[in-house]
C-alpha positions in Angstrom: 18.0 -6.7 -20.8 19.7 -9.7 -19.3 17.7 -12.9 -18.4 18.2 -12.0 -14.7 16.8 -8.5 -15.1 13.8 -9.9 -17.1 13.2 -12.6 -14.5 13.2 -9.9 -11.7 10.7 -7.8 -13.6 8.4 -10.8 -14.3 8.5 -11.6 -10.6 7.7 -8.0 -9.8 4.7 -8.2 -12.2 3.2 -11.2 -10.4 3.9 -9.7 -7.0 2.3 -6.4 -8.0 -0.9 -8.0 -9.3 -1.1 -10.0 -6.1 -0.9 -7.0 -3.8 -3.4 -5.1 -5.9 -5.8 -8.0 -5.6 -5.4 -8.0 -1.8 -6.1 -4.2 -1.8 -9.2 -4.6 -4.0 -10.4 -7.5 -1.9 -10.8 -5.3 1.2 -14.0 -3.5 0.7 -13.2 -0.4 2.7 -10.4 1.0 0.5 -9.2 3.6 3.0 -8.5 0.8 5.5 -6.9 -1.3 2.8 -4.5 1.4 1.7 -3.8 2.5 5.2 -2.5 -1.0 6.0 -0.5 -1.2 2.7 1.0 2.3 2.8 1.6 2.1 6.6 3.1 -1.3 6.4 5.4 -0.1 3.6 6.4 2.9 5.8 7.4 0.5 8.6 9.4 -1.7 6.2 11.0 1.5 4.8 11.9 2.7 8.3 13.7 -0.5 9.1 15.4 -0.5 5.7 16.6 3.1 6.1 18.4 2.1 9.2 20.2 -0.8 7.5 21.1 0.7 4.1 23.3 3.5 2.9 21.8 7.0 2.6 21.0 7.9 -1.0 23.3 10.4 -2.7 22.3 14.1 -2.5 21.3 14.2 -6.2 18.6 11.6 -5.6 16.6 13.5 -3.0 14.6 15.8 -5.3 13.5 12.7 -7.2 12.7 10.9 -4.0 10.5 13.8 -2.8 8.8 14.1 -6.2 8.2 10.4 -6.3 6.7 10.3 -2.9 4.1 13.0 -3.9 3.3 11.1 -7.1 2.9 7.8 -5.2 0.4 9.4 -2.8 -1.6 10.6 -5.8 -1.3 7.1 -7.3 -2.7 5.5 -4.1 -5.6 7.9 -4.0 -6.4 7.3 -7.7 -6.1 3.5 -7.3 -8.4 3.6 -4.3 -11.0 5.5 -6.4 -10.6 3.1 -9.3 -11.3 0.0 -7.2 -14.3 1.8 -5.6 -15.8 2.6 -9.0 -15.1 -0.4 -11.2 -14.2 -4.1 -11.4 -10.7 -5.1 -10.5 -10.4 -7.1 -13.7 -10.9 -3.9 -15.7 -9.4 -1.2 -13.6 -6.1 -3.0 -13.1 -5.4 -3.6 -16.9 -6.4 -0.1 -17.8 -4.2 1.5 -15.1 -1.3 -0.7 -15.8 -1.7 -0.7 -19.6 -1.6 3.1 -19.8 1.7 3.3 -18.0 4.2 1.8 -20.6 2.7 3.9 -23.4 3.3 7.1 -21.4 6.7 6.0 -20.1 7.9 5.4 -23.6 7.0 9.1 -24.4 8.4 10.5 -21.2 11.6 8.5 -21.4 12.2 9.8 -24.9 11.6 13.4 -23.9 13.3 13.6 -20.5 15.8 10.7 -20.5 16.8 10.6 -24.2 15.8 7.0 -24.6 14.2 7.4 -28.1 12.0 4.5 -29.3 12.5 2.9 -32.7 9.9 1.9 -35.2 9.2 -1.5 -33.6 8.5 0.1 -30.2 6.2 2.7 -31.8 4.3 -0.2 -33.5 4.0 -1.8 -30.1 2.6 1.4 -28.7 0.0 1.6 -31.4 -1.2 -2.0 -30.9 -1.2 -1.7 -27.1 -3.2 1.6 -27.4 -5.8 -0.1 -29.5 -6.2 -2.9 -26.9 -6.3 -0.3 -24.1 -9.1 1.6 -25.9 -11.1 -1.6 -26.4 -10.7 -2.7 -22.8 -11.6 0.8 -21.5 -14.8 1.1 -23.5 -16.1 -2.5 -23.2 -18.2 -3.2 -20.2 -17.2 -0.4 -17.8 -20.8 0.3 -17.0 -22.8 1.8 -14.2 -26.6 1.6 -13.9 -27.1 2.7 -17.5 -25.9 1.5 -20.9 -23.1 3.9 -21.3 -19.5 3.5 -20.2 -18.9 4.5 -16.6 -16.7 7.5 -17.3 -15.7 8.2 -13.7 -14.2 4.7 -13.4 -12.5 5.1 -16.8 -11.0 8.5 -15.9 -9.8 7.2 -12.5 -8.1 4.2 -14.0 -6.5 6.3 -16.8 -5.3 8.9 -14.3 -3.8 6.1 -12.2 -1.9 5.0 -15.3 -0.6 8.5 -15.8 0.6 8.7 -12.2 2.4 5.3 -12.6 4.1 6.6 -15.7 5.2 9.7 -14.0 6.7 8.1 -10.9 8.3 5.3 -13.1 10.3 7.9 -15.0 11.1 10.0 -11.9 12.3 6.9 -10.0 14.2 5.6 -13.0 16.4 8.8 -12.9 16.4 9.0 -9.1 17.5 5.5 -8.4 20.4 5.8 -10.8 21.5 8.9 -9.0 21.1 7.4 -5.6 24.1 5.0 -5.6 22.0 2.6 -3.5 18.8 1.0 -4.9 18.0 -0.5 -1.5 18.4 2.8 0.3 16.3 4.6 -2.4 13.4 2.2 -2.0 13.6 2.3 1.8 13.4 6.1 1.9 10.7 6.1 -0.8 8.5 3.7 1.2 9.0 5.7 4.3 8.2 9.1 2.8 5.2 8.0 0.8 3.7 5.7 3.4 2.9 8.2 6.1 0.3 10.3 4.3 -2.6 7.9 3.9 -2.4 6.5 7.5 -2.4 10.1 8.8 -5.4 10.9 6.7 -7.2 7.8 7.9 -6.4 8.6 11.5 -7.9 12.1 11.0 -11.1 10.7 9.3 -11.7 7.7 11.6 -10.2 9.0 14.8 -10.7 6.6 17.7 -12.3 3.9 15.5 -9.3 3.3 13.3 -7.5 0.7 15.3 -10.6 -1.4 15.8 -11.5 -1.1 12.1 -8.1 -2.1 10.9 -7.8 -5.2 13.2 -9.8 -7.7 11.0 -7.8 -6.9 7.9 -4.3 -6.4 9.5 -2.8 -9.7 8.3 -4.0 -9.3 4.7 -3.1 -5.6 4.6 0.4 -6.1 5.9 1.0 -9.0 3.5 0.0 -6.6 0.7 2.5 -4.1 2.1 5.3 -6.6 2.0 4.4 -7.6 -1.6 4.2 -4.0 -2.6 7.6 -3.2 -1.3 9.2 -6.3 -2.9 7.5 -5.7 -6.3 8.8 -2.1 -6.5 12.2 -2.9 -5.1 12.7 -5.4 -8.0 11.6 -2.8 -10.5 13.9 -0.1 -9.2 16.8 -2.5 -9.3 16.0 -3.4 -12.9 15.9 0.3 -13.8 19.5 0.6 -12.9 20.3 -2.3 -15.3 18.3 -1.5 -18.4 16.3 1.2 -20.3 13.1 2.4 -18.7 10.6 1.7 -21.5 11.2 -2.0 -22.0 11.2 -2.5 -18.2 7.8 -0.7 -18.0 6.5 -2.8 -20.9 7.6 -6.2 -19.4 6.3 -5.2 -16.0 2.8 -4.8 -17.4 2.6 -8.5 -18.1 0.9 -8.3 -14.7 -2.1 -7.4 -16.8 -2.6 -11.1 -17.6 -2.2 -12.0 -13.9 -4.7 -9.3 -12.9 -7.3 -10.4 -15.4 -7.0 -14.0 -14.2 -7.4 -12.9 -10.6 -10.4 -10.8 -11.4 -12.1 -13.8 -13.1 -11.1 -16.5 -10.7 -11.2 -14.8 -7.3 -13.6 -12.0 -7.7 -15.9 -13.9 -10.2 -15.9 -10.9 -12.6 -17.1 -11.8 -16.1 -14.3 -11.1 -18.5 -15.9 -12.1 -21.8 -14.6 -12.6 -25.3 -14.2 -8.9 -26.3 -12.4 -8.0 -23.1 -10.1 -11.0 -23.5 -9.3 -9.9 -27.1 -8.7 -6.3 -26.0 -6.4 -7.4 -23.1 -4.6 -9.7 -25.6 -3.9 -6.8 -27.9 -2.4 -4.9 -25.0 -0.1 -7.7 -24.2 0.9 -8.2 -27.8 1.7 -4.5 -28.1 3.7 -4.5 -24.9 5.5 -7.6 -26.2 6.4 -5.7 -29.4 7.8 -2.8 -27.4 9.9 -5.2 -25.4 11.1 -7.2 -28.4 12.0 -4.1 -30.4 14.0 -2.5 -27.5 
């Protein structure tokens, strides 16, 4: 991984945490993701007119990724509805590089070494601690629906990361690939919102339009940087470095949303970051 690729992925990490914070900050999650997905579709439509058409071999991956991204949006909405941003975001993002490492070994032939496996073990310990500490509803037990939603979000991230890692390499045009991906994935949630809210949708969207469209632009930029990086380096270390956004997400949760993070959660998040760093260093 060259310094330029690493810088692109780190910028994507900050940008990704920022758009997720914007999404979580809009209380009505259906409105939030309608703006983000719909804005992404508009950007994708413009990009599709200005970039080369992806090669034929990339289209099965594009279609599969669009389906996975819709599932990701739905699960992320549910995660933000059920739990704190400062917990849901690290769990969802921290799950992904662990699963990507496995999927990349099985389906892409990028087999991890001993150092990467050690990183997976450390990150998994941190993920478990973060998942079980403080995800609470009204009782004293962990809030399992929130935990399951965040974990499932991480699985969907891992799945589309591997699919897109193969697809963008086959496309011959990373910009064309991201444009068509944003266009295909961005239509479903706005269509669903239009069905659910009917004549009220435009009026309900108006107060959040600027924030939501900013989130859409950040979302497209973040994933475009990652897709380009995936054409330059193996998938697992990119997924690992990208999840440095966990630190940004934790800081946003504490500073902007006034969520109590606490010592044990800091320690668990720190273990995740150390494990991800080991995966990156050993790659």
